[in-house]
VORO-690531 format. One record per residue (C-alpha): residue number from 1; residue in three letters; chain; x, y, z. Coordinates in steps of 0.2 Angstrom, whole numbers. Example, Ala and Ser with C-alpha at 12.3 -4.5 7.8 and 13.67 -1.06 7.14 Angstrom:
2
TIVO     k     r   c    east   north      up
TIVO     1   Ala   A      62     -22      39
TIVO     2   Ser   A      68      -5      36
END
This chain:
104
TIVO     k     r   c    east   north      up
TIVO     1   Thr   A      80      13       1
TIVO     2   Val   A      62       9      -4
TIVO     3   Pro   A      57      14     -22
TIVO     4   Leu   A      44      28     -23
TIVO     5   Val   A      33      31     -38
TIVO     6   Glu   A      27      48     -37
TIVO     7   Val   A      10      52     -45
TIVO     8   Val   A       8      70     -50
TIVO     9   Gly   A      -5      78     -61
TIVO    10   Thr   A       6      79     -77
TIVO    11   Ala   A      11      61     -76
TIVO    12   Arg   A       5      48     -89
TIVO    13   Ala   A      -2      32     -83
TIVO    14   Glu   A       9      21     -94
TIVO    15   Gly   A      25      29     -87
TIVO    16   Leu   A      19      27     -69
TIVO    17   Leu   A      14       9     -72
TIVO    18   Arg   A      31       5     -80
TIVO    19   Gln   A      40      14     -65
TIVO    20   Ala   A      29       4     -53
TIVO    21   Arg   A      33     -13     -61
TIVO    22   Glu   A      52      -9     -60
TIVO    23   Ala   A      50      -5     -42
TIVO    24   Val   A      41     -21     -38
TIVO    25   Arg   A      54     -31     -47
TIVO    26   Glu   A      68     -22     -38
TIVO    27   Leu   A      59     -25     -21
TIVO    28   Asp   A      54     -43     -23
TIVO    29   Glu   A      65     -56     -15
TIVO    30   Gly   A      53     -70     -19
TIVO    31   Asp   A      40     -67      -5
TIVO    32   Gly   A      30     -54     -14
TIVO    33   Val   A      28     -36     -12
TIVO    34   Ile   A      15     -25      -2
TIVO    35   Val   A      11      -9     -11
TIVO    36   Leu   A       3       5       0
TIVO    37   Thr   A      -8      19      -8
TIVO    38   Asp   A     -19      33      -3
TIVO    39   Met   A     -38      30      -5
TIVO    40   Phe   A     -46      17     -15
TIVO    41   Gly   A     -51      22     -33
TIVO    42   Ser   A     -37      35     -34
TIVO    43   Thr   A     -24      35     -48
TIVO    44   Pro   A     -11      28     -37
TIVO    45   Ala   A     -22      14     -31
TIVO    46   Asn   A     -28      10     -49
TIVO    47   Ile   A     -10       9     -55
TIVO    48   Ala   A      -5      -2     -40
TIVO    49   Ala   A     -20     -14     -44
TIVO    50   Ala   A     -13     -15     -62
TIVO    51   Leu   A       3     -23     -55
TIVO    52   Ser   A      -5     -40     -52
TIVO    53   Gly   A      -1     -54     -65
TIVO    54   Gln   A      17     -48     -68
TIVO    55   Gly   A      25     -64     -61
TIVO    56   Val   A      27     -56     -44
TIVO    57   Glu   A      14     -58     -30
TIVO    58   Val   A       8     -40     -26
TIVO    59   Ala   A      -4     -36     -12
TIVO    60   Val   A     -11     -18     -13
TIVO    61   Ile   A     -18      -9       2
TIVO    62   Ala   A     -27       7       0
TIVO    63   Gly   A     -31      20      13
TIVO    64   Leu   A     -14      21      21
TIVO    65   Asn   A     -13      28      39
TIVO    66   Leu   A       0      28      52
TIVO    67   Pro   A      -6      14      63
TIVO    68   Met   A      -6       3      47
TIVO    69   Leu   A      12       7      43
TIVO    70   Val   A      17       4      61
TIVO    71   Arg   A      10     -13      61
TIVO    72   Leu   A      19     -17      44
TIVO    73   Leu   A      36     -12      52
TIVO    74   Asn   A      33     -22      68
TIVO    75   Tyr   A      29     -39      60
TIVO    76   Pro   A      43     -41      48
TIVO    77   Gly   A      44     -60      50
TIVO    78   Leu   A      26     -63      44
TIVO    79   Gly   A      22     -70      27
TIVO    80   Leu   A      14     -59      14
TIVO    81   Ser   A      -4     -63      17
TIVO    82   Gln   A      -2     -62      36
TIVO    83   Leu   A       7     -46      35
TIVO    84   Val   A      -7     -39      24
TIVO    85   Glu   A     -20     -44      37
TIVO    86   Lys   A     -10     -36      51
TIVO    87   Ala   A      -8     -20      42
TIVO    88   Val   A     -27     -19      37
TIVO    89   Ser   A     -32     -23      55
TIVO    90   Gly   A     -20     -10      62
TIVO    91   Gly   A     -27       3      50
TIVO    92   Val   A     -45       0      55
TIVO    93   Glu   A     -42      -3      74
TIVO    94   Gly   A     -31      13      74
TIVO    95   Ile   A     -45      25      70
TIVO    96   Phe   A     -54      33      85
TIVO    97   Arg   A     -66      47      89
TIVO    98   Cys   A     -56      56     103
TIVO    99   Cys   A     -68      70     107
TIVO   100   Gly   A     -83      80     101
TIVO   101   Asp   A     -96      68     107
TIVO   102   Arg   A    -109      82     110
TIVO   103   Glu   A    -122      86      97
TIVO   104   Ala   A    -121     103      90
END
């Protein structure tokens, strides 16, 4: 199972960062870890950004969406930096305006 660090309104940043560091250590198999968060600048993204420099290569991607996640799952053989690029491109390229082209 993949460790999940749940950020709720009553949680303290120090405790969340400790949980996140433990999760990264648990997940790392020597190739680094990708951390997915909601929007840039949010508490989860800020905590994830604080994970760098802990002896494990950590790549943080904010703005998680389903196309990004699908890309991550479909390219398991790529290295960390290539996988990050695939995920980000999937996230960006997976956003479309499907209808509502008319002006109000």
